[in-house]
C-alpha positions as CSV (number, residue, x, y, z in Angstrom):
1,X,189.1,76.9,53.1
2,X,192.2,77.5,55.2
3,X,195.0,75.0,54.8
4,X,195.2,72.3,57.5
5,X,197.5,73.1,60.4
6,X,198.2,70.9,63.3
7,X,199.4,71.2,66.9
8,X,201.3,68.4,68.7
9,X,201.7,68.5,72.5
10,X,204.3,66.2,74.0
11,X,203.8,64.9,77.6
12,X,207.2,63.4,78.6
13,X,206.2,61.5,81.7
14,X,205.6,57.8,82.3
15,X,205.0,55.6,85.3
16,X,207.1,52.9,83.6
17,X,209.1,52.8,80.5
18,X,208.3,50.0,78.0
19,X,211.2,47.8,76.8
20,X,210.9,48.9,73.2
21,X,210.4,52.7,73.8
22,X,212.9,55.2,72.5
23,X,210.8,58.3,72.9
24,X,211.8,61.3,75.0
25,X,210.1,60.2,78.2
26,X,211.1,60.0,81.8
27,X,209.8,57.9,84.8
28,X,211.6,59.9,87.5
29,X,210.3,63.5,86.9
30,X,206.6,63.4,87.9
31,X,207.4,66.3,90.3
32,X,207.9,68.5,87.2
33,X,204.4,67.8,85.7
34,X,202.6,70.9,87.1
35,X,205.4,73.3,86.1
36,X,205.6,71.6,82.7
37,X,201.9,72.0,82.0
38,X,202.0,75.7,83.0
39,X,205.0,76.1,80.6
40,X,203.0,74.5,77.8
41,X,200.1,76.8,78.5
42,X,202.3,79.9,78.4
43,X,204.2,78.8,75.3
44,X,200.9,78.3,73.4
45,X,199.5,81.6,74.5
46,X,202.6,83.4,73.3
47,X,202.5,81.7,69.9
48,X,199.3,83.5,68.8
49,X,198.2,80.6,66.7
50,X,195.6,80.9,64.0
51,X,192.7,78.3,64.4
52,X,194.1,74.8,64.0
53,X,192.5,71.8,62.3
54,X,194.0,69.1,64.5
55,X,195.6,68.6,67.9
56,X,197.4,65.5,69.0
57,X,198.5,64.9,72.6
58,X,201.2,62.2,72.8
59,X,204.0,61.1,74.9
60,X,205.1,59.6,77.1
61,X,201.7,59.1,78.8
62,X,199.3,62.0,78.6
63,X,196.9,60.4,81.1
64,X,199.7,60.4,83.7
65,X,199.3,64.1,84.3
66,X,196.3,65.9,86.0
67,X,193.4,65.8,83.5
68,X,192.1,69.3,84.6
69,X,195.5,70.9,84.0
70,X,195.8,69.2,80.6
71,X,192.3,70.4,79.7
72,X,193.4,73.9,80.5
73,X,196.3,73.6,78.1
74,X,194.0,72.3,75.4
75,X,191.6,75.2,75.9
76,X,194.5,77.6,75.2
77,X,194.8,76.2,71.6
78,X,192.5,78.0,69.2
79,X,190.9,75.0,67.6
80,X,188.6,75.3,64.5
81,X,185.0,74.4,65.0
82,X,185.5,71.0,63.3
83,X,189.0,70.3,64.6
84,X,190.1,66.8,65.5
85,X,191.6,66.6,69.0
86,X,193.2,63.3,70.1
87,X,194.7,62.3,73.4
88,X,196.8,59.1,73.8
89,X,195.5,57.1,76.8
90,X,197.0,54.4,79.0
91,X,194.2,52.0,79.7
92,X,195.3,51.7,83.4
93,X,194.7,55.4,83.9
94,X,191.4,56.0,82.1
95,X,188.3,56.9,84.1
96,X,184.9,58.2,83.0
97,X,185.6,61.5,84.9
98,X,188.9,61.9,83.1
99,X,187.4,61.4,79.7
100,X,184.5,63.8,80.5
101,X,187.1,66.4,81.4
102,X,188.9,65.8,78.1
103,X,185.6,65.9,76.2
104,X,184.6,69.2,77.7
105,X,188.0,70.7,76.6
106,X,187.3,69.7,73.0
107,X,188.7,66.1,72.8
108,X,186.8,64.1,70.2
109,X,189.2,61.2,69.6
110,X,191.2,59.0,71.9
111,X,194.0,56.5,71.2
112,X,194.3,53.7,73.7
113,X,197.6,51.9,74.0
114,X,196.5,48.3,74.0
115,X,199.5,46.6,72.2
116,X,198.2,43.1,73.1
117,X,195.3,41.4,74.7
118,X,197.4,38.4,75.8
119,X,199.0,38.7,79.2
120,X,202.3,36.9,78.4
121,X,202.8,39.0,75.3
122,X,202.3,42.2,77.3
123,X,204.9,40.9,79.7
124,X,207.3,40.2,76.8
125,X,206.8,43.8,75.7
126,X,207.5,45.2,79.2
127,X,203.9,46.5,79.4
128,X,202.1,46.6,82.8
129,X,198.4,47.0,82.0
130,X,195.8,44.3,82.3
131,X,193.6,43.4,79.3
132,X,190.5,43.9,81.5
133,X,191.5,47.6,81.8
134,X,191.2,48.0,78.0
135,X,187.5,47.0,78.3
136,X,187.0,49.5,81.1
137,X,188.7,52.2,79.1
138,X,186.6,51.6,76.0
139,X,183.4,51.6,78.2
140,X,184.5,55.0,79.6
141,X,185.0,56.3,76.0
142,X,181.4,55.4,75.2
143,X,180.1,56.8,78.5
144,X,181.9,60.1,77.7
145,X,180.2,60.2,74.3
146,X,183.5,60.2,72.3
147,X,182.6,58.6,69.0
148,X,186.0,58.1,67.5
149,X,188.7,55.9,69.2
150,X,191.8,54.1,68.1
151,X,193.3,51.0,69.5
152,X,197.1,50.8,69.2
153,X,198.5,47.3,68.7
154,X,202.0,45.9,68.4
155,X,202.9,42.5,66.9
156,X,206.2,40.5,66.8
157,X,207.1,40.2,70.5
158,X,209.1,37.1,71.4
159,X,206.8,34.3,72.5
160,X,203.8,35.7,70.6
161,X,202.3,33.0,68.4
162,X,200.2,33.6,65.4
163,X,197.2,32.4,67.5
164,X,198.1,34.9,70.2
165,X,198.1,37.7,67.6
166,X,194.8,36.4,66.2
167,X,193.4,36.5,69.8
168,X,194.5,40.2,70.2
169,X,193.0,41.2,66.8
170,X,189.6,39.4,67.5
171,X,189.5,40.9,71.1
172,X,190.2,44.4,69.7
173,X,187.6,44.1,67.0
174,X,185.0,42.9,69.6
175,X,185.4,46.4,71.2
176,X,184.1,47.9,67.9
177,X,186.8,50.6,67.5
178,X,186.6,53.1,64.6
179,X,190.3,52.9,64.0
180,X,193.1,50.4,64.7
181,X,196.9,51.0,64.3
182,X,199.0,47.8,64.1
183,X,202.7,48.3,64.2
184,X,205.5,45.7,63.8
185,X,207.7,45.7,66.8
186,X,210.8,47.7,66.0
187,X,214.2,47.5,67.7
188,X,215.4,51.0,68.6
189,X,218.9,51.7,69.7
190,X,219.4,52.4,73.4
191,X,216.3,50.4,74.5
192,X,216.3,47.3,76.7
193,X,215.0,45.4,73.7
194,X,218.0,46.4,71.6
195,X,220.4,44.8,74.1
196,X,218.7,41.3,73.9
197,X,219.1,39.8,70.4
198,X,217.1,36.8,71.4
199,X,214.0,39.1,71.8
200,X,214.3,40.7,68.4
201,X,211.4,40.1,66.0
202,X,211.6,37.7,63.0
203,X,210.8,39.2,59.6
204,X,208.9,36.2,58.3
205,X,206.8,36.1,61.5
206,X,206.1,39.9,61.1
207,X,204.9,39.3,57.5
208,X,202.6,36.5,58.5
209,X,201.1,38.7,61.3
210,X,200.7,41.7,59.1
211,X,198.8,39.6,56.5
212,X,196.5,38.2,59.2
213,X,195.8,41.7,60.5
214,X,195.0,43.0,57.1
215,X,192.6,40.2,56.4
216,X,190.8,40.3,59.7
217,X,190.6,44.1,59.9
218,X,189.5,44.5,56.3
219,X,186.8,41.8,56.7
220,X,185.5,43.7,59.7
221,X,185.0,46.9,57.7
222,X,188.2,48.8,58.6
223,X,190.0,49.8,55.5
224,X,193.7,50.1,55.2
225,X,194.5,53.8,54.4
226,X,198.2,53.8,55.4
227,X,200.5,50.8,55.8
228,X,200.0,50.4,59.5
229,X,196.5,52.0,59.9
230,X,193.0,50.8,59.3
231,X,189.7,52.7,59.9
232,X,186.1,53.0,59.2
233,X,185.2,55.5,56.6
234,X,185.4,59.0,57.9
235,X,187.5,58.0,61.0
236,X,191.0,58.3,59.5
237,X,193.4,60.2,61.8
238,X,193.4,63.6,60.2
239,X,196.4,64.7,62.3
240,X,198.6,61.8,61.1
241,X,197.4,62.4,57.5
242,X,198.7,66.0,57.9
243,X,202.2,64.6,58.7
244,X,202.0,62.1,55.8
245,X,201.0,64.9,53.4
246,X,203.9,67.1,54.5
247,X,201.5,69.7,56.0
248,X,202.5,72.4,58.5
249,X,202.3,71.8,62.2
250,X,203.7,73.2,65.5
251,X,205.0,71.1,68.3
252,X,204.9,72.2,71.9
253,X,206.8,70.6,74.8
254,X,210.2,69.0,75.2
255,X,211.5,67.2,72.1
256,X,208.5,68.2,70.1
257,X,209.0,68.7,66.4
258,X,207.5,71.4,64.1
259,X,207.4,71.9,60.3
260,X,206.7,74.9,58.1
261,X,207.1,74.7,54.3
262,X,210.2,72.5,54.3
263,X,211.8,73.9,57.5
264,X,211.8,71.4,60.4
265,X,212.9,72.2,63.9
266,X,212.8,70.5,67.3
267,X,212.7,71.6,70.9
268,X,215.1,71.0,73.7
269,X,214.9,67.4,74.8
270,X,214.4,67.5,78.6
271,X,211.4,68.8,80.5
272,X,213.7,70.9,82.8
273,X,215.2,72.7,79.9
274,X,211.9,73.3,78.2
275,X,210.4,74.8,81.4
276,X,213.4,77.0,82.0
277,X,213.4,78.3,78.4
278,X,209.6,79.1,78.4
279,X,209.8,80.8,81.8
280,X,212.7,82.9,80.7
281,X,210.9,83.8,77.5
282,X,213.7,82.3,75.5
283,X,213.5,80.1,72.4
284,X,212.8,76.4,73.0
285,X,214.4,75.4,69.7
286,X,217.3,73.0,69.9
287,X,218.0,72.5,66.2
288,X,216.6,72.7,62.7
289,X,216.9,71.6,59.1
290,X,215.7,72.9,55.7
291,X,214.7,70.6,52.9
292,X,215.3,71.8,49.3
293,X,212.6,71.3,46.7
294,X,214.1,68.0,45.5
295,X,214.4,66.5,49.0
296,X,210.8,67.6,49.7
297,X,209.6,66.0,46.5
298,X,211.3,62.7,47.2
299,X,210.1,62.6,50.8
300,X,206.6,63.4,49.7
301,X,206.6,60.4,47.3
302,X,208.0,58.1,50.0
303,X,205.2,59.1,52.4
304,X,202.5,59.1,49.7
305,X,203.3,55.6,48.5
306,X,202.5,54.3,52.0
307,X,198.9,55.7,51.8
308,X,195.8,54.5,50.1
309,X,195.9,57.2,47.4
310,X,199.4,56.2,46.3
311,X,201.6,58.3,43.9
312,X,201.1,59.6,40.4
313,X,201.7,56.9,37.8
314,X,204.8,58.8,36.4
315,X,206.5,58.6,39.8
316,X,206.8,54.8,39.6
317,X,206.9,53.3,36.0
318,X,205.3,49.8,36.1
319,X,207.7,48.7,33.3
320,X,210.6,49.3,35.7
321,X,208.9,47.3,38.4
322,X,208.1,44.5,36.0
323,X,211.7,44.3,34.7
324,X,213.0,43.9,38.2
325,X,210.4,41.3,39.1
326,X,208.6,43.6,41.6
327,X,205.4,44.2,39.7
328,X,203.3,42.3,42.2
329,X,204.1,45.0,44.8
330,X,202.0,47.6,43.1
331,X,198.8,48.1,41.2
332,X,197.7,51.0,38.9
333,X,194.5,52.5,37.5
334,X,196.5,54.4,34.9
335,X,196.7,57.6,37.0
336,X,197.9,56.5,40.4
337,X,200.1,53.7,41.6
338,X,199.3,52.0,44.9
339,X,200.9,49.3,47.0
340,X,199.4,45.8,47.1
341,X,199.2,43.9,50.4
342,X,202.6,42.4,49.6
343,X,203.9,45.8,48.5
344,X,203.0,47.2,51.9
345,X,205.3,44.6,53.4
346,X,208.1,45.8,51.2
347,X,207.3,49.5,51.1
348,X,210.9,50.5,51.5
349,X,211.9,48.5,48.4
350,X,209.3,50.3,46.4
351,X,210.3,53.7,47.8
352,X,213.8,53.2,46.4
353,X,212.3,53.1,42.9
354,X,210.3,56.3,43.1
355,X,211.3,59.3,41.1
């Protein structure tokens, strides 16, 4: 069996930028979308890729651009017969026709940006969609016959009570997703959120909300397989698992990252520069780094400890954890060491003790 290899496509356009977002996205460059998608198509064709095991279209807002043009780009990727192909979707944009277009181009997984099902929490996050549109989007997923879908949630916004978060989780579970990602609100430099300290999340509040999420999602049959991700058996995101297992992947589009056997590189950041480089048949690479064997090993352990399978027992001696009073953060079957629920809350502390 060929080794897993992924492709990431970056769509850098949005109608509105969320207050917490630090991604390479723009709200004033919609006029570039057609040229950008043509550049993506050409860049992929020139790359002569071998069949890929997963494709992930992220952003930005992939559903902001013309679905037929995006489908044409997807068809240019030589996907293996059993490839997982995901598109991130804004619930305000989704229509049955859009998802049928995606499906016909090989999309078999969508990720819907829900964040919250409570209007005042959405407003606190700077989100514009209505919870009712999430229901419509999920109905369109079912109508298109796409069996696997994720709901992206964010907790910790100012003004979000524990009951608000419970309401979001219960509303999300009522939609019967096969996968839920629940992320703690993170303050990123340069964002509107970063400039307002009174809107920053509280660590204790985040811990309470994580524990509630784990309890409700696990009880509903979605198992935690990475700190922030829960799924039904067989619906884990294969593309993200490729990242977490240090697999190889190729990124197309502005600011997209790639990795091959310890070498990482990233593309020029703006869509204008990406389009210009592709059209001139020049490299889109803006910078790179190479990890030596030790750095790759350490990074591999730091990623693995966040996953359900954990790390080899020798990588994290339990005696060391016990001596430091951290033994309740991990559990072991003698061969592998895994994080407990509390350990997932303190994964960075555990990572410092890996060897």
